[in-house]
C-alpha positions as CSV (number, residue, x, y, z in Angstrom):
1,M,-21.8,3.1,62.0
2,Q,-20.8,-0.2,60.3
3,L,-23.4,0.1,57.8
4,R,-22.5,3.6,56.8
5,L,-18.8,2.8,56.5
6,L,-19.8,-0.4,54.2
7,F,-21.8,2.2,52.1
8,V,-19.1,4.5,51.7
9,V,-16.6,1.6,50.9
10,F,-19.2,0.4,48.3
11,V,-19.6,3.9,46.7
12,L,-15.7,4.3,46.5
13,L,-15.3,0.9,44.9
14,R,-18.1,1.5,42.4
15,K,-16.3,4.9,41.5
16,A,-12.9,3.1,41.1
17,T,-14.1,0.6,38.9
18,A,-16.1,2.9,36.6
19,E,-14.5,3.5,33.2
20,N,-14.9,5.7,30.3
21,V,-16.6,4.1,27.1
22,L,-17.1,5.6,23.6
23,I,-19.9,4.6,21.5
24,W,-19.9,4.9,17.7
25,P,-23.7,4.2,16.8
26,A,-25.7,3.4,13.7
27,E,-29.3,4.4,12.7
28,G,-32.5,2.4,13.0
29,S,-33.1,-0.8,14.7
30,H,-29.1,-1.0,15.2
31,W,-29.6,1.9,17.9
32,I,-32.1,-0.1,19.9
33,N,-29.7,-2.8,20.6
34,L,-26.9,-0.3,21.5
35,K,-29.3,1.4,24.0
36,S,-29.8,-1.7,25.9
37,I,-26.0,-2.1,26.4
38,I,-25.6,1.5,27.1
39,K,-28.3,1.5,29.8
40,E,-26.7,-1.6,31.4
41,L,-23.1,-0.2,31.2
42,I,-24.4,3.2,33.0
43,A,-26.3,0.9,35.6
44,R,-22.7,-0.6,36.5
45,G,-21.3,2.8,37.0
46,H,-19.5,3.4,33.7
47,N,-19.4,6.8,31.9
48,V,-20.9,6.3,28.5
49,T,-20.3,8.9,25.8
50,V,-22.1,8.6,22.4
51,A,-20.7,10.2,19.3
52,V,-23.7,11.6,17.6
53,N,-23.7,13.5,14.2
54,S,-25.8,16.6,13.6
55,A,-27.8,14.9,11.1
56,A,-28.7,11.9,13.1
57,L,-32.3,10.6,13.1
58,F,-32.7,8.1,15.7
59,N,-30.0,9.1,18.4
60,N,-32.1,11.9,19.8
61,H,-29.4,13.8,21.6
62,S,-32.2,16.3,23.2
63,E,-33.8,13.7,25.4
64,P,-32.6,13.6,29.0
65,S,-30.3,10.7,29.7
66,A,-27.4,9.6,32.0
67,M,-25.2,9.1,28.9
68,R,-23.2,11.8,27.5
69,V,-23.5,13.2,24.1
70,E,-20.6,14.4,21.9
71,L,-22.3,16.1,19.0
72,F,-20.3,16.8,15.9
73,Q,-21.2,18.4,12.8
74,V,-21.5,16.8,9.4
75,P,-21.7,18.5,5.9
76,F,-25.5,17.4,5.4
77,T,-28.7,18.1,7.1
78,S,-31.1,15.3,8.5
79,D,-33.7,16.2,5.8
80,K,-31.0,15.3,3.3
81,L,-30.3,12.0,4.9
82,T,-33.9,11.2,5.3
83,D,-34.5,11.8,1.6
84,F,-31.7,9.5,0.7
85,I,-33.0,6.8,3.0
86,K,-36.5,7.1,1.4
87,I,-35.1,6.6,-1.8
88,F,-33.2,3.7,-1.0
89,L,-35.8,2.0,0.7
90,D,-38.1,2.9,-2.3
91,F,-35.5,1.0,-4.5
92,L,-35.3,-2.0,-2.3
93,V,-39.0,-2.5,-1.6
94,Y,-40.7,-1.4,-4.9
95,E,-38.3,0.0,-7.8
96,K,-35.9,-3.3,-7.8
97,R,-38.7,-5.7,-8.5
98,Q,-39.5,-3.6,-11.9
99,L,-36.2,-3.6,-13.3
100,S,-33.8,-6.0,-15.1
101,H,-31.1,-7.5,-13.0
102,W,-28.5,-5.4,-14.8
103,N,-30.3,-2.1,-14.4
104,A,-31.2,-3.0,-10.8
105,Y,-27.4,-3.6,-10.1
106,K,-26.3,-0.2,-11.8
107,R,-29.1,1.6,-9.6
108,F,-28.0,-0.2,-6.4
109,S,-24.3,0.6,-7.0
110,T,-25.0,4.4,-7.6
111,L,-27.1,4.5,-4.3
112,L,-24.2,2.5,-2.4
113,E,-21.8,5.3,-3.9
114,N,-24.2,8.0,-2.3
115,G,-24.4,6.2,0.7
116,T,-20.7,6.2,0.9
117,E,-20.4,9.7,0.7
118,F,-22.8,10.2,3.5
119,G,-20.5,7.9,5.4
120,K,-17.4,9.7,4.8
121,G,-18.8,13.1,5.6
122,I,-19.6,11.6,9.1
123,C,-16.1,10.1,9.4
124,D,-14.7,13.6,8.4
125,G,-16.9,15.1,11.2
126,V,-15.0,13.5,13.8
127,I,-11.4,12.2,12.3
128,K,-10.6,15.6,10.9
129,N,-11.9,17.8,13.6
130,E,-8.6,18.0,15.5
131,K,-10.4,19.9,18.4
132,L,-12.8,17.3,18.8
133,M,-10.1,14.6,18.6
134,Q,-8.0,16.3,21.2
135,K,-11.0,16.4,23.6
136,L,-11.8,12.7,23.0
137,R,-8.0,12.0,23.8
138,E,-8.2,14.0,26.9
139,S,-11.5,11.9,28.0
140,E,-9.2,8.8,28.4
141,F,-11.7,6.3,27.1
142,K,-10.9,2.6,28.0
143,L,-12.8,1.1,24.9
144,L,-14.9,2.1,21.9
145,L,-18.0,0.0,21.1
146,S,-18.8,0.5,17.3
147,D,-21.6,-0.9,15.0
148,P,-19.8,-1.6,11.7
149,V,-22.7,-0.6,9.7
150,R,-21.3,2.9,10.2
151,R,-17.8,3.0,9.1
152,C,-14.9,4.5,10.9
153,G,-15.5,3.4,14.6
154,D,-12.4,1.3,14.1
155,L,-10.6,4.2,12.6
156,L,-11.4,6.5,15.5
157,A,-10.3,3.7,18.2
158,L,-6.9,3.3,16.4
159,K,-6.4,7.1,16.3
160,L,-7.3,7.4,19.9
161,G,-5.1,4.4,21.0
162,I,-7.9,2.2,22.5
163,P,-9.3,-1.5,22.0
164,F,-12.6,-1.6,20.2
165,I,-15.3,-4.1,19.9
166,F,-17.9,-4.6,17.0
167,T,-21.7,-5.2,17.7
168,L,-23.4,-6.6,14.4
169,R,-25.9,-9.1,13.0
170,F,-23.8,-10.1,10.0
171,S,-22.2,-8.7,6.7
172,P,-23.7,-9.7,3.3
173,G,-22.3,-13.2,2.6
174,F,-20.4,-13.2,5.9
175,T,-17.8,-11.3,3.8
176,V,-16.4,-8.9,6.8
177,E,-16.6,-11.9,9.2
178,R,-14.6,-14.3,7.0
179,Q,-12.4,-11.8,5.2
180,C,-11.7,-9.4,8.2
181,G,-12.4,-11.4,11.2
182,Q,-11.1,-14.7,9.9
183,I,-14.1,-16.8,10.9
184,P,-14.4,-20.1,9.3
185,A,-17.4,-20.8,7.2
186,A,-17.4,-23.9,5.2
187,P,-19.9,-23.5,2.3
188,S,-20.7,-27.2,2.3
189,Y,-22.8,-26.8,5.6
190,V,-22.8,-23.0,6.4
191,P,-25.4,-21.1,4.5
192,T,-24.1,-17.8,3.0
193,S,-26.0,-15.0,4.7
194,L,-28.6,-13.7,2.4
195,S,-28.9,-16.9,0.7
196,E,-32.1,-17.9,2.3
197,L,-30.5,-21.5,2.5
198,S,-30.5,-24.0,5.3
199,D,-27.6,-25.9,6.8
200,K,-29.0,-29.1,5.1
201,M,-28.4,-28.4,1.4
202,S,-28.6,-30.7,-1.4
203,F,-25.9,-30.8,-4.2
204,S,-27.5,-27.8,-6.2
205,E,-28.0,-25.9,-3.1
206,R,-24.3,-26.4,-2.1
207,L,-23.4,-25.3,-5.7
208,Q,-25.5,-22.3,-5.2
209,N,-24.0,-21.5,-2.0
210,V,-20.5,-21.9,-3.3
211,F,-21.5,-19.3,-6.1
212,Y,-23.0,-16.8,-3.5
213,T,-19.8,-16.9,-1.5
214,F,-17.6,-16.1,-4.7
215,M,-20.1,-13.4,-5.6
216,Y,-20.2,-11.8,-2.3
217,D,-16.3,-11.9,-1.9
218,W,-16.1,-10.0,-5.3
219,M,-18.7,-7.6,-4.2
220,G,-17.1,-7.0,-0.8
221,R,-13.8,-6.3,-2.2
222,Q,-15.2,-3.8,-4.6
223,L,-17.0,-1.9,-1.7
224,Q,-13.9,-2.2,0.6
225,S,-11.8,-0.8,-2.1
226,V,-13.7,2.5,-2.0
227,W,-12.6,3.0,1.7
228,N,-9.1,1.6,1.4
229,S,-7.6,5.0,0.3
230,Y,-9.5,6.8,3.0
231,Y,-8.4,4.6,5.9
232,S,-4.8,4.8,4.3
233,E,-5.0,8.6,4.2
234,V,-6.2,9.0,7.9
235,L,-3.7,6.5,9.4
236,G,-1.0,7.7,7.2
237,E,0.3,4.3,6.0
238,P,-0.8,1.8,3.6
239,T,-3.7,-0.2,4.8
240,T,-7.0,-1.5,4.0
241,L,-10.6,-1.4,5.6
242,C,-10.5,-5.3,6.1
243,E,-7.0,-5.0,7.9
244,T,-8.3,-2.4,10.2
245,M,-11.5,-4.0,11.1
246,G,-9.6,-7.3,11.6
247,K,-7.9,-5.5,14.8
248,A,-11.4,-5.8,16.7
249,D,-10.8,-7.5,20.0
250,I,-14.3,-9.0,20.3
251,W,-17.3,-9.2,17.7
252,L,-20.6,-9.3,19.5
253,I,-22.9,-10.9,17.0
254,R,-26.6,-10.3,17.6
255,T,-27.9,-13.8,17.1
256,Y,-28.0,-17.0,19.3
257,W,-28.3,-20.8,18.6
258,D,-32.3,-20.5,18.7
259,F,-31.9,-18.4,15.7
260,E,-28.6,-19.6,13.8
261,F,-27.7,-22.9,12.2
262,P,-24.8,-24.8,14.0
263,R,-21.6,-23.6,12.8
264,P,-17.9,-23.0,14.0
265,L,-16.8,-19.9,15.9
266,L,-13.6,-18.2,16.9
267,P,-13.0,-17.6,20.6
268,N,-13.5,-13.6,20.0
269,F,-16.8,-14.1,18.3
270,V,-19.7,-14.1,20.9
271,F,-23.4,-14.7,20.3
272,V,-25.7,-12.2,22.0
273,G,-29.0,-12.4,20.2
274,G,-32.0,-11.0,21.9
275,L,-30.1,-8.7,24.2
276,H,-32.7,-6.1,24.1
277,C,-35.6,-8.6,25.0
278,Q,-37.2,-8.3,28.4
279,P,-40.4,-9.2,30.2
280,A,-43.6,-7.6,29.1
281,N,-44.8,-4.2,31.0
282,P,-48.6,-3.4,31.3
283,L,-50.1,-1.8,28.2
284,P,-51.4,1.6,28.3
285,Q,-55.2,1.6,29.6
286,E,-56.8,2.4,26.1
287,M,-54.8,-0.4,24.3
288,E,-55.3,-2.9,27.0
289,E,-59.2,-2.4,26.8
290,F,-58.8,-2.9,22.9
291,V,-56.9,-6.2,23.6
292,Q,-59.4,-7.5,26.3
293,G,-62.2,-6.7,23.9
294,S,-60.8,-9.7,21.6
295,G,-62.2,-12.3,23.8
296,E,-61.0,-15.9,23.3
297,H,-59.7,-15.2,19.7
298,G,-56.9,-13.0,20.9
299,I,-54.9,-10.5,19.1
300,V,-52.4,-10.1,15.9
301,V,-49.7,-7.6,16.2
302,F,-48.4,-6.1,13.0
303,S,-45.4,-4.1,12.3
304,L,-42.9,-3.5,9.4
305,G,-40.2,-1.9,11.7
306,S,-38.9,1.5,12.3
307,L,-38.1,2.6,8.7
308,V,-41.2,1.1,6.6
309,K,-44.2,2.9,8.4
310,N,-46.5,2.9,5.3
311,L,-47.4,1.2,2.2
312,T,-48.7,2.1,-1.2
313,D,-52.6,2.5,-1.3
314,E,-53.0,-0.7,-3.4
315,K,-50.9,-2.8,-0.9
316,A,-52.6,-1.1,2.1
317,N,-56.1,-1.7,1.1
318,L,-54.9,-5.3,0.3
319,V,-53.6,-5.9,3.7
320,A,-56.5,-4.4,5.5
321,E,-59.0,-6.3,3.6
322,A,-57.0,-9.5,4.5
323,L,-56.9,-8.5,8.4
324,G,-60.8,-7.9,8.3
325,Q,-61.4,-11.5,7.5
326,I,-60.0,-13.1,10.6
327,P,-61.7,-13.3,14.1
328,Q,-58.7,-11.8,15.9
329,K,-58.3,-8.2,16.7
330,V,-55.3,-6.6,15.0
331,L,-53.1,-3.9,16.3
332,W,-51.2,-2.3,13.3
333,R,-48.3,0.0,13.4
334,Y,-49.0,2.2,10.3
335,A,-48.3,6.1,9.6
336,G,-49.8,6.1,6.1
337,E,-53.3,7.1,5.1
338,K,-56.1,5.2,6.5
339,P,-56.9,2.2,4.2
340,K,-60.3,2.4,2.7
341,T,-60.9,-1.4,3.5
342,L,-59.9,-1.2,7.2
343,A,-62.2,-3.3,9.2
344,S,-63.6,-2.6,12.6
345,N,-61.3,-5.5,14.3
346,T,-58.2,-3.6,13.1
347,K,-56.7,-0.4,14.6
348,L,-53.9,1.6,13.5
349,Y,-51.1,3.2,15.6
350,D,-48.2,5.5,14.9
351,W,-46.2,3.5,17.5
352,L,-46.8,0.2,19.3
353,P,-45.0,-1.0,22.6
354,Q,-44.1,-4.2,20.6
355,N,-42.2,-6.2,23.3
356,D,-45.2,-5.5,25.6
357,L,-47.6,-6.7,23.0
358,L,-45.8,-9.8,22.1
359,G,-45.4,-10.6,25.8
360,H,-49.4,-10.2,26.3
361,P,-51.1,-13.5,27.1
362,K,-53.7,-12.7,24.5
363,T,-51.3,-12.5,21.5
364,R,-51.6,-15.2,19.0
365,A,-49.4,-14.3,16.0
366,F,-46.9,-11.6,14.9
367,I,-46.9,-10.1,11.3
368,T,-43.4,-9.0,10.9
369,H,-41.1,-7.8,8.0
370,G,-38.2,-10.0,9.6
371,G,-36.2,-7.7,11.5
372,T,-34.0,-9.4,13.9
373,N,-35.1,-7.3,16.8
374,G,-38.9,-8.2,16.3
375,I,-38.0,-11.7,15.6
376,Y,-36.2,-12.0,18.9
377,E,-38.9,-10.6,20.8
378,A,-41.3,-13.1,19.2
379,I,-39.0,-15.9,20.0
380,Y,-38.4,-14.5,23.6
381,H,-42.3,-14.5,24.4
382,G,-43.0,-17.5,22.2
383,V,-45.2,-16.1,19.5
384,P,-45.6,-17.8,15.9
385,M,-44.9,-15.3,12.9
386,V,-46.3,-14.6,9.6
387,G,-43.1,-13.1,7.7
388,I,-43.4,-10.3,4.8
389,P,-39.6,-9.6,4.2
390,L,-39.0,-6.4,2.3
391,F,-35.3,-6.1,2.1
392,A,-31.7,-6.5,3.5
393,D,-31.3,-9.4,5.9
394,Q,-35.2,-9.8,6.3
395,P,-35.7,-12.6,3.9
396,D,-32.9,-14.5,5.2
397,N,-34.1,-14.0,8.7
398,L,-37.4,-15.3,8.0
399,A,-35.8,-18.3,6.0
400,H,-34.4,-19.4,9.3
401,M,-37.5,-19.0,11.1
402,K,-39.4,-21.0,8.4
403,G,-36.8,-23.6,8.7
404,K,-37.2,-23.9,12.3
405,G,-41.0,-24.3,11.8
406,V,-42.1,-21.1,13.7
407,A,-43.2,-18.8,10.5
408,V,-45.0,-18.9,7.3
409,V,-43.3,-16.4,4.8
410,L,-45.1,-14.6,2.2
411,N,-43.7,-12.7,-1.0
412,F,-44.6,-9.0,-0.7
413,A,-44.5,-8.5,-4.5
414,T,-47.1,-11.1,-5.2
415,L,-49.1,-10.9,-1.8
416,R,-52.9,-11.5,-2.2
417,A,-55.4,-10.8,0.6
418,Q,-56.3,-14.6,0.8
419,D,-52.5,-15.6,1.2
420,L,-52.3,-13.3,4.3
421,V,-55.7,-14.9,5.7
422,D,-54.5,-18.4,5.2
423,A,-50.9,-17.8,6.7
424,L,-52.5,-16.3,9.9
425,N,-55.1,-19.0,10.1
426,T,-52.2,-21.7,9.7
427,V,-49.7,-20.1,12.5
428,I,-52.7,-19.5,14.8
429,N,-54.6,-22.7,14.5
430,D,-51.7,-25.3,13.6
431,T,-50.3,-26.0,17.0
432,R,-47.0,-27.2,15.7
433,Y,-45.9,-23.3,15.1
434,K,-46.7,-22.5,18.8
435,E,-44.9,-25.5,20.1
436,N,-41.9,-25.0,18.0
437,V,-41.6,-21.3,18.9
438,M,-41.9,-22.1,22.7
439,K,-39.0,-24.7,22.2
440,L,-36.9,-21.8,20.8
441,S,-38.2,-19.5,23.5
442,R,-37.1,-22.0,26.3
443,I,-33.7,-22.3,24.4
444,Q,-33.3,-18.4,24.6
445,H,-34.1,-18.3,28.4
446,D,-32.0,-21.3,29.2
447,Q,-28.8,-19.6,29.5
448,P,-26.0,-19.3,32.2
449,M,-26.3,-15.6,31.8
450,S,-28.5,-13.4,29.7
451,S,-27.3,-12.1,26.2
452,L,-27.1,-8.5,27.6
453,E,-25.0,-9.7,30.6
454,R,-22.9,-11.6,28.3
455,S,-22.2,-8.5,26.1
456,V,-21.4,-6.3,29.0
457,F,-19.1,-9.0,30.5
458,W,-16.9,-9.1,27.5
459,I,-17.1,-5.2,27.1
460,E,-15.8,-4.9,30.7
461,F,-13.3,-8.0,30.1
462,V,-11.6,-6.0,27.3
463,M,-11.3,-3.0,29.4
464,R,-10.0,-4.7,32.3
465,H,-7.2,-6.3,30.2
466,G,-6.8,-3.5,27.7
467,G,-7.8,-5.7,24.9
468,A,-8.3,-9.4,24.0
469,K,-5.7,-10.0,21.6
470,H,-5.1,-13.5,22.9
471,L,-8.2,-14.6,21.6
472,R,-7.6,-13.5,18.0
473,P,-6.5,-16.3,15.8
474,A,-3.0,-16.2,14.2
475,A,-4.8,-16.3,10.9
476,H,-4.7,-12.5,11.0
477,N,-1.0,-12.6,10.1
478,L,-1.1,-14.9,7.2
479,S,-1.6,-14.0,3.6
480,W,-4.4,-15.5,1.8
481,Y,-2.2,-18.2,0.2
482,Q,-0.8,-19.0,3.5
483,Y,-4.3,-19.3,5.1
484,H,-5.4,-21.8,2.5
485,C,-2.0,-23.7,2.7
486,L,-1.4,-23.0,-1.0
487,D,2.3,-22.4,-0.5
488,V,2.5,-25.8,1.3
489,L,0.4,-27.7,-1.5
490,A,2.9,-26.0,-4.0
491,F,5.8,-27.2,-2.3
492,L,4.5,-30.6,-1.8
493,G,3.5,-30.6,-5.5
494,A,6.9,-29.5,-6.7
495,C,8.3,-32.3,-4.4
496,L,6.1,-34.9,-6.0
497,A,6.9,-33.6,-9.5
498,A,10.6,-33.9,-8.6
499,F,10.1,-37.3,-7.4
500,I,8.2,-38.3,-10.4
501,F,10.8,-36.7,-12.7
502,L,13.7,-38.4,-11.0
503,L,11.8,-41.8,-10.8
504,I,11.0,-41.3,-14.8
505,K,14.6,-40.5,-15.2
506,C,16.1,-43.4,-13.2
507,L,13.8,-45.9,-15.0
508,F,14.8,-44.3,-18.4
509,C,18.5,-44.6,-17.4
510,C,18.1,-48.2,-16.2
511,R,16.3,-48.9,-19.4
512,K,18.9,-47.4,-21.4
513,C,21.6,-49.1,-19.6
514,K,19.7,-52.5,-19.9
515,L,19.6,-51.8,-23.8
516,M,23.2,-51.0,-24.0
517,K,24.1,-54.2,-22.0
518,V,22.0,-56.3,-24.5
519,Q,23.7,-54.8,-27.4
520,K,27.1,-55.3,-26.0
521,D,26.3,-58.9,-25.1
522,K,25.1,-59.6,-28.9
523,T,28.4,-58.0,-30.1
524,Q,30.5,-60.2,-28.0
């Protein structure tokens, strides 16, 4: 009887502490991180609703799930969005390298404008749908969790009158974190994101880092200006994208000190890198048999992420030729036409259980494009890497891994078969790479709570307290010249100038009086 009573009390308490959470997701690998958080929130008894647009590619709302889906319509189809993503990726991976800097910049700007139109279409699908907005208000959400890669999560939270949390890797040049989140980032030792620099910079590298900082600030303001009028229109008062984003209660940054170089943080910035990592599960039988057939040489896992699933015939044949020259067996995630040079030691798969493969004891190396999720799974399981970055944050991510001695990085544009063979032999046979990645793995595991637990703690913290404004610095209330104390410097400069002026005036007067006295004495 007592056990039954205890069970009833437990159920009632669980129900009493359950809250409604709204998720504003992004596509691709970003969705993988959010799914981990969603699963944990549901396991803790919270009611999770995901706002999914009708053209979503990765948020499959038809799959059975404990999360609720709020489907809304957008003025374009998933096919149109897919075509745009393909064009954008082709530009970043192939086309950009063949254009001059100026033409590449113009092409990139045009693609960003097109991307902005898609983004505004998704925003309109919710913000300007009064029936849906009323339904969301009636749901009494306690918090909105947003990936800022997709705009308007902050806007939606303000319209619903609820606190919101951002979850992100970084913005180009840390522009959003610095300008909107007010996080300090001294260019003397904090390498600008996408700069591919380390925290130990020479004079020329510091000069380069300062240049990157100003460049990304200018680009960031240009991109933000496109959204400022939209945000002002929706809120009904003059505002900016940056001002609105700066109202986030917590910023969950998807890296950790095993990945990052030491740098200052604010109390509302929390590192949660590797929150999706978990112990490896057994492989499918057919795949396990292939892996076990590798003998003492082991296997190499090869994946270029969720977006790039194939290569040009030339590159595919080059890579397949290289893989055929190593003693290890290779599992390659590849959806393109079978390369003519594919060797018997290499097997192609449309999909790979990447985490389970990286956690397998026979895995010797990981060939990766440098996505944060894949890198963290390699760190978690202690697997050295060969990096072939393609676009976005990938070169910078792999520069961090190279700097920490756990990866060899290759240039995709100039890649030769022998380069890949040499890189694989280096990370597999040079024990320093394995030792270094195991050191990072121990750091990743040696935490008072896991990254996922830390993420959910802060989400629940914000819900319990109705926000976390006490963690936001007063810098949010300062203008740019107040933040840099330019008004104080101007005042002190004016005081110094006045003092010097008066001093000179006094000296001039004293000299004049002395001359008058001398002349008077002479006349007498």
